[in-house]
N, C-alpha and C positions, 0 to 999 in steps of 0.2 A: 851336372846338377839334376837332382830329382824334381819331380813335379811339385812335391810339397815345398821344396826349397824355393821354387819360383813363385809361390803364392805370397804376395805381400799384402793382400787385402781381398775382400769379397769379389771385387770386379774381375780379378784374375781368373775366377772360376767360370765365368760366363763363356769364355772362348774355348773351353776344353771340350774335346770330343767324348763320346760315350765310352770309348776304350780308355781314354786318359782319366776319366772320372773313376772308372773301376780301378785303375792303377793307383790313383791318388788315395782311394780308400784303403788299399793294401798298405801303402806307405805310411799312412796315418796310424794304422793299427800297429805296425812294426815299431814306429816311433814311440807310441804310447807305452807299449810293453817295456821297452828298454829304458825310456826316460823315467817312468813312474817307479820302475824297479830300483833305480838309483837313489830316489829321494823318498819313496813312499807316497801314497795318495790314493785317490779314488780311481781305480782301474776299470773294474767291471762295468759300471754305468756308462763310462765314456766309450768303451769298445762297442757298446750297444747303440750309440747314436751317431755313428760316423756318417752313414748315408743320409740320415735325417738332417744332420747339421749342414752337409753339403747342399742338399736340396733347398733348405731354407735360405741359404745365402746366394743361391743361384736365382731363386724366384723373387726374393725381396731385396730392397736397396737399403741395407743397414748403413748408417744409423738413422737415415730419414724414416725408414720403416723401423718401428721399435720391436725388437725381438727380446722377449722376456723369458728367463729360465727360472722355473720354480725350483727352490732349494739351491740350485747352482752347482752342485758337485759334478754334474754331467756337462760342464761348460768347457772342458779342456779342448775338445775339437773346435768349438767356437773360437777359442783363443788362437789356435793354430791358424784358422782361416782368416783371422783378423790381424795377422801380422805379428803374433807373439809366439815365437818358436824357440826361445831360450828357456828351456825347462830345467837348466842345470841347478837352480836353487828353488825349485818349486816348493812352495809352502815354507821356505826358509827365509831368514832375515835378509831383506833387500831383494828377494826373488819374487816370482809370480805368486799371486794368491791362489789358493785352491778353489776359489769361488770367483764369480764376476767381481770386478773392481773398477769403479769409476775413475780411480786414480790411474789405472793402467790404460784404459781405452774408452773412447766415446761410444763404442759399440756395446758397452756394459751398462745396464740400467739398475738392476736390483742387486745389492750387495748382501742383503739379509739371507742367511742360509737356513732359515726356518721354513718348513714346508707349508704348502697350501695357500701361500700369499699371492702368487703371480696373477691369479684371476682377478683379485681385487685391484691390484696394480693396473692390470689391463683395462678394467672397467673405468678406472679414474682417468687413465691416459686417453682412452677413446672419447670419453665425455669432454675432456679438455680440448681435444682436437676439434670436436664438433662445435663447441661453443666459440672457439677462436677461428673457425673456418679453415683450419690447416689441412693440407693434403698428407697422405701417407697412411700406412696400415699399422695396426697393432696386433702382434702375434704373441700368444702366451703358450709356452711349452710346459706341460705339467705331466708328471708320472701318474700311473694308476694308483700307486701307493699314496701319493699326496692327495688324490681325490677322496681318500677316506677321511680327510680332515673337514670339519664342519665349516671352516671359513671358505673352502672351495665352493661348497654348495650355497652358502650365503651369496657369494659373488655370482655364481651361475644364475641364481634367482633374479639378481639385478641386471645382469647382462641380457638375459632373455626378455626382460621387460621392454627393451628398446629394439623393436623389430627392424628399424631402419638405421641402426648404428653399426657400421662394419666393425667386426672384431673376430679374429680367428683364434680358435683354441686347438692346439695339437696335443692329443693325449698320447704320450709315449708309454705304451702298454707292454711292459716286460714281465708282468705278473708279480712284481716285487717292489718293495721299498728297500729295506735292508734284507729282509727275509720275504717269503711268499706273502703277497697281499691277501688280507683276509676280509671277511664280511660280505654283506649283501651286494655291495657294488662290485666286489671282486667276482662274485658268482654271475652277476649280470654281464660283465665284460667277458667272462669266460664263455657265456652263451653266444655273445656276438662273435667271438673268435671261431666258433664252430659253423658259421654261416657264410663262409667265403664264396660259396657258389650261388648265393641268393640273387645277386645282381645279374649274374650270367643267365640264371633261369628266367628272371624277369625280362631281360632283353630278348631272349629266345622266344618267350611267350608273346611279346609285343610284335616281333617280326612275323610270327605265325598268324596272329589275329589280324594284323593289318594287311596281310596277304590274302585273306579270305574275301571273295567278291560280295558286294552288296552289304552284308551285315557285319563284316569284319571290323570296320571303323567304329560302328555303334557299339558292338560288343566290347571292343577294347576300352572305349570311354566308360562304359558301365563298370567294367571290371577295375578300371583305373581308379574309379571313385571308391572302390573297396580296397584300394592298395594298402592303406595304412593297417587295416585289420589283417589283411593277408600277410603283410610284412611283419607285423607284430607276432603273428603265429609262428613264423619261421625264425625271426630275430627280433628280440625286444628292444631295438634301438628307439622304440616309441617313447621310452622314458625321457630321452634327450629332446625328441621332437615335441613331446607334450609340454616341455618347458619353454618351447619356442626357439629351439636351436636346430638349425639345419645340420643333419648328420651325414657325414661322408666316411665310408669305410665298411669293414676294416680294410686297411691298406698294409701291404708288406713294407714295413719300415726299412728294409734293406734293399729295396728296389728304388734306386734314385729316380728313374723315369716315372714310376707309379706315384711316388710321393710328390714329385714336381707337378704332375698332372692334377693331383688332388689339391695342391696348394694354389695352382693357377685358377682352378674352378672356384675355390673359396675366395680368392682375391677379387673375382668378378661379381661375387654375390654381395648385395647391399644390405647386409644384416649379419647377425652372429652365426658363425659356422663352427662346428666341432668336427675335427678330422681325427679319426681313430687309427693310429699306427701301431702295428704289432712289431716289436723288436725283441732281440735276445740279449740279455745282459751277459757280458763277457764274450760276445761274438768274435770269432776268429782266433781265440786263444784257448786251446783245449784245456789247460789246467784250470782256467776260470770256469769254463762250462762244467767241468767235472766236480767243482767245489760246490756241493749242494747247499751248504750252509748259507752262503751269500754271494756266490759267483764272483769272489774277489771284489766285493764292494769297496773295501779299503785294504790296502796292503802296506806292510812296512818295507824297509830296504831289504831286497832279496835278490837271489840269483834268478834271472829271467828264464833260464833253461831248467833248473831243478826246482825253482820256487822255494828253496831253502832260505831262511832268514840269514842275513849277513850281519845285522847289528846284534851285539851280544845281549843276552837276557840279563836283566838286573834283578831277577827274582820274581816272585808272584806279584800279580797286580792287585790293587785294591778291589777291583771288580771280582776277581777270582776268589779272594778271601770272603767277600760277601756271599758269592754264589755257593760256596761250600757250607758256610754257616747257616744260611737260610734253609738249606736242605736238612741240616741237623735239627734245626728248630721245627721244621715241618714234620719230621719223624716223631718228635716229642709232643707236638701239639696239632691235633687234627683240625682245629679251628683256624689255623694260619693259612691264608690263601695269598695269591700274588696277582698283580695286574701290571701290565706294561703297555706302552704306546708304540707299537710297531718296532720294538727294539729288544726282543727276547734275548738274543745272544749278546748284543753290546752291553746290556746292563747286568749280565750274569745270571739270568733266570733259566737258562737252557737246562741245567741239571735238575732244577726244581720241576720244570715242565716234564722232563723225562721220568722223574720219580713219582710226581703227582699230576698226571695229565688232566685230571678233573678239577684241579684246584688252582689253575692258572688261566688267565684270560689276556689275550693280546687284543686290545680294542682298536688297533689301527692308530693313525696319526690323530689322536683325539684325547689330548691330555685333560681337557675340561671334563669330558665324559668319564675318564678314568677316575677323577677325583670324586665326582658325584656318585658314580657307581660304587666306589669304595665306601661312601657314606651309607649307601643302602645295604651293602654287605655287612658293615659294622652294626647297623641297626638290626639286621637280621641275625646277629649272634656270632658272626665271624670276626676275625682280626685280619683285615687286608693289609698287605705290604705293596705300596705303589712305587715301582722302581723306574725312574726316568733320568735323563740328563738334567743337571741343575739349571741350565739355561732354558730348558723347555718347561720347567715348572712355572716360569713367569706367566705362561698362558693360562694356568689354572688357579691363579691367585684368588679370584673371586669365589671359585668353588671351594677352595681350601678354607677361605674365611667364612663364607655364609652357609655352606652345606656341611662341612666337616667340623670346623671349630665351633660355630654357633650352636650346633647340635651335640657338642661334646662327644663326637664319635671317636672311638679308639682305632685310628688309622695311622699306620707308620709310613712315612714317605722316605724313600732312600734316593739320595741325589748323587749320581755318578758324575764325574767330570766337573766337580766343584772347584772354584778358584780359577787360576790361570791354566788354560788348556794348551795355549801356545800356537801350534802350527795351523789349527783350523780357523784362526782368525777371530775378529771382533765379536761376531754374534754367537760363537760357540763357547766363549769364556763364561764360566759359571760364577760370576763375580757380584751378582746382585741379590742372591737369595737371603743372606743374613741381614741385609738392609730392608728389603721389601717385607720380610716376614716378621720383623721386630714388632709390628703393630697388631699381630694376630693374638687376641686374648687366649690364654690357656695353652698355646703351642709351646712345646719344649724342643729345643734344638741341641743336638749333640755333634761335636766335631772331634772324632777320634784321632789320636796322634800316631797310632801304630796298629798292627793287625790284632793284637790282643785286645786293645781297647775297642776296636770295631766290633769284634765278636761279643765282648761284654756289654757294650752299649746297645747293640742290636737286640740283645736279650732283654735289657732293661726297657727298651722302647716298646717291644711287643707285649711287655707285661702291663703296660698302661692301657686301660680299657675305657677311660672316661675323658680322654682328651687326645688331640693329635700329637704325634711325635715325629721328629725328622732327624735323619742322620745324613751327613754330607762327607764326601771324600774325593780326592783328586784323581786325575787320569794316570798319574805316574805309578811306578812300581812301589810296593810297600818297603820301607826301610827297616832297619833293625828295631827291636823293641827298645822303648825308652822307659826305663824303670823309674818309679816314684820312690822318694826317700821318706815321705811323710804324707799325711792326709790332714787337711784343715777344713772342717765342714765337708763339703763335697769336692773340694779342690785337691788335686794331686800336686804335692810339692816335688818338683824335679831337681831343685838345687837350692841350697840356703847358705849364703856366705855369713861371715861373722859381722855383726852389726851392719846389716845391709841398708843401703840408701835407696836402691832402686828395686821396685817390684815389676818384674817382666811377666805379663800375662800372655801366655803362648796359646793361640787358638789352633787346635788340631795339628796339622802337619807342619806348622811353624815352630813346633817345640824344638827340634834340633837347631833351627836357626837361632832361636832365643838362647839356647844353652851355649852356643858358640859366641853369641854377642856378649853374654854374661862373662865368659872366659876372657874376652878382649877387654871388657870394662874392668875386671878385677886385676888385670895386668897393669891397668892405669891407676889402681888404688881405689876403685869404686866397687864396693861389694854389692851383690845382687841376690834377690830371691826370684826363682823362676817357678811359676805355677801353671798347670794345665787345668782350666776350669771344667773340662770334660763336657758338661752341659752348659752351653753359653747363653741359653735363654730358658728360663729367667736367670738373671745374675745371681750367683750363689750368695746367700746372706752373710757368709763368712768373709767375703772379699773386702767390703769396706773396712772392717776391723783390721784386717791384715794390711790393707793399704795405709792405714793411719800410722803404722810403724815405719813408714818409708818417706823419703823426701819427694820421690817422683814415681808415678805409675806409668808404664809403657805397655800398650796393648798392641800386639802384632797379629794381624789376620790376613788371609788371602781372600779378601772380600773388599768391596768398596769402602773407603774410609768414611764416606757419607752415610750416617745413620746406621753404621754397622755395630759390631760388638764393642768397639772402643767408645762409641757414643753411649751405648747402654751402660757401660761401666762408669763413665763420667756422670751419667744421670743418677746411678745408684749411689755413688759417693756423695753427690750433692744432696740427695734425699736423706742420707745418713749424717749430713753435716760434717763430713770429713773433708777438710780443706787441704787436699793434696792435688797438685796439678797432674793431669792425665795427658800423656803424649800418645797420639794415635798413628800407627803405621799400618798401611793397607794399600789398596789399589786406588789410584787417583780417578777422579770423575772424567774419564775419557775412554774412547774406544781404542783398544790396544791393537797394534799392528801384529801380524803373524810372525812368529819366530819360535824357536825352541823355548820350552817353559823356563829353563834356567836363564836364558837370555832376556826374556821378558821380565822376570823377577829382578834381574840385575838392573835393567833399564829403569824400573820404577822404584828402586832403592830397597827392595825387600831382601837384603843380604846381611850377614852378620856384621861386616865391616861398616856398612852404611848405617845400620841401626845403632851400633855402638858409638859411631862418630856423632850422630845426631843427639843421642842421649847425653854424651859428654858435653856437647854444646849447650844443651838445655840446662844442665846442672851449672855450667859456668855462667850462664845468663842469670840463673837464680841467685848465685853468689853475688854477682855484680849488682843486681837489683837490691838485694838485702843490704849490701854495704852502702849503697847510695841512700837507701831509706833511713838507715841509722845516722848517716852523716847529716841528712836534711833535718832529722828530728833534733839532733844536737844543736844545729844552727838555730832552729826555731826556738829552742829554749833560751838561747843567749841574746837574741835580738830584742825582746821586750825590755830587758834590764838596761841595755845600752840606750834604748830610746827614752826610757824614763829618766835616766841619769842626764842625758843631754837636755831634755825638756825642763828638768828642775833647775839646772844651771842657767838656762836661757831665761827663766822667769824673773830672777832677781840679780842676775849677773854674778852670783856666788855659787860656790859648790854647795851641795845639800848638806844640812846639819847631820851630825853623827847619829842622832836619834832617828832622823828621817831615813838615814842610810840603813839603820838596823831594821826599821819598819819595812823598808823596801826589801831588805834581805829576807825578812820573814815572808814577805809577799812573794818573793822570787821562789821560795821553796814550793809554793803551790803552783807557780808558773812553771818551775822546773819539772814538777810532777806531770805536767802535760807537755813537757818539752823533751829534754834529753833523757830524763829518767823514764818517761812512758815509752820511748823507743825501745829500751831494754825490756820493758814490761811486755810490749807487743811481740817482741821476738820470743820472750818466754812463753807467752800465750800460744804462739804458733807451735812452739816445741811441745807444750803441754797437750795441745789438740792432737798432736801426732801420736801421743801415747795412748794405748788402750786403757779403757776405764779401770780395769783391774790393777794395772800398774800405778795409775794415778792415786787410787785409794790406798794402795800399799805405801806409797810415798808419804801421804798425809799421816798414816799411822806411825811411821818412823819419826816424823817431826814431833808428834804429840808425845 
């Protein structure tokens, strides 16, 4: 049995010798390389925190002591040390999450994989413990990349305000988030990294001065009073201390003994402490160290020896198609510039940056700043393209609304990883954007169905200079081109059956799904029209008229069903007084478990078979209700006559006279007009309402 296999929980670490700790670190790295190579996942970040994770669990008593991981992609070692060593289905359905998960373990606190939040969590937990008089420590581990996020500094400001509230911040400084960390803070931390000898020099000076007879102690105290100024001259950690944080470091994050010593000192301090640990992303795995782009931040299924991918390629990705097209646009238009939030390579802007280095800005993990800066760039005469993951744009909603849209700035937002992303779990799904952004006045949203449409709609978007535009696409590979057979208004008609009953509105990449669903329905005798609206906000003016020609409209989108495109279409039909029911297919209001994208789509019913089945059921329900309504109307027309006949006979004990019968028969004609006959009229009215105005007019002319 290896040492790693003997670890069932953090307490098992405390009895290990220094040599055993070193061996454990080696075993963990070997385990990670082979396990993550089998499933894919975050490799580089976890190789860099092996010793740090061991030290944290040796010094603190989790879960009584709360250890918080910002972002959480570097929590694999933490999982191993807390008894979770089955990585066979990592990030797969039914397997371990790629992030902390409360469902998995009491040692996990934050499941949100969005960066820069751990310090706010720590502040709240520390306050809660102080108010309730609870024992235990709160430790937040945050990367230098996450410290570029504004929320981290808002939290630091509040943490530092309470000088007597214990809270430990561990900065895992590997000089990177996905790529090298940028900005003023990065430069500050770089300066701190260059001052390893400062504390040694200070200690040597103290020994020398205190060893001097008579004046030594006095001289030391005088110089000690100037310590901060002297310290800042050599290492500007004064920035943290000016905030009110005790600063410890820099510490070699791969020296378990040194990290443990720093943590124990911080543990004894009765106030906020920041420990600065220097680590190396990809530590111990040479291919990761040599990979300059991101040190194997995330890898797919691969051979751990050659690092060659083992999963077959399904063709170019949406990201790569965008990356190539934005370069072509940049070559044609000098006013087009690009912004990203610490994700230059993941969102496909690397080629643009290489071609136009002076026209791209990586603002760090600061989506709000990216949006506001884009508003400034647009006002200054440029057309900025802001490329982020769809789930991260949630953070910049207020800025998109009040800074970009309100000022009618020509800014294009490009949302990668829109819809269901799958293996990265709940907080990485880009399933909210088309719901949240429906309320933004003037915003135009495009959902391309294939690579050709992405290129075309990207060019259409950057041509708009008086309003924000947005394009969204998923994580998966681009499929084949889906040709249009016709164009109605701005709608691409992808399929049109004879005398169609169902209008399928396919949003973006759901086009192939809708075409397959239409094929299944037509095999059952239900003809369909399938359209791609291309621009889903605002709803195309031609859509209500087209919908009026059908019995049912079905909107299929890879976005939340709540307030999404389906809701917008239903509203548009209502405003146009088109009385056709709208069936909405999308993502339910729930946080989705991690699994492959196809598995998640199947679980939530976004498959051709499920969609066709539900549409068939809706049509059957319509038929049944229509039949019941006609039957009830017919009965309503007969009941008044029967009652009058009975009442007349009861009055004189005789049957009504023939004249009275005729009178009542004449009266029944009016009654019938509101009874059985009106039922047919109401059906006719419904059918007439479904006809476009042009056809109705033509019909009247023929009658005349």
